[in-house]
C-alpha angles and dihedrals in degrees: 000000000000122000114271114247126191122218143174097253121241138179091287087070097055092105090066093060097093093046090049091055092047094050091048091050095045092049092053091051092051093049092043091227132134118258135173107243120228130199127229088247091056091050090050090053090056091048091048091053093051091247100116131089122202132187120207137183100205102306094336119107111240108164148341147197135169141201125237122196122214139178096018092307094312087120136024128189133198111223142172095033105177139157122203112247091245091062104040126121091034099099092255095130090060092048092050091047092050091048091050092046093052092044092053092048090054095044097039105023097168098042123108111237116221142166143177120216145157093205118106091202092056091047089054092049091048091049091053089053092053103263118147127208111253140172118264089251088072092057128079117299091206105135091213090065094053091043086063088067093064093095091052116105089230096055093108089061092049091049093048088054092048091242091299098108142009141152088283121087118228117226130184139192114195112193089199090062098042109156125218090224122035116236111234099222097144117106115164097206094047092046092051090050093048091046091053092050091048092050092049092050093048094046092050093048092048091050090051091051092050091047091052090054 
């Protein structure tokens, strides 16, 4: 197997768009988590704008991530982070995320970088990069961002909470508040426990709302 290389994607990578969407969708099904689906055309738009990162082993697709811009460049988000099953458990997700993070800081140096995720591995990577967990109110209020969640299986929960809370955890990196020394807030056991409590509360509240209807 050839060495995996990471690139800023360009038009020569358009033919990977459908496979990227399929791997993202299949991964969500296996994990049983919600995910906002994307089309090959949407992926191509990100590539065309220079906002997509792709990992390849020779000609074989290995991983992907892309940048979304919100609120007139006040915020940027990294979405669609995925590693092909043949290349998992090799630390590739972290390398792609770091590459994407550094690319977005160069391209959008004053933008706050945020993300929402249910994945503990992604939360750990974000924490290592300097992200902090935040409430949804600290993220973009751009309706187009939240509209992208409509294809997620958890969208009913998000709607019931008026976009203030969901099963995802919001995380934010503010370049204006960059600390000299990173605060080690991340604790896997504590985070798992809090996530379980959060999920139970949201599920109970949603059931009550449905019962009242």
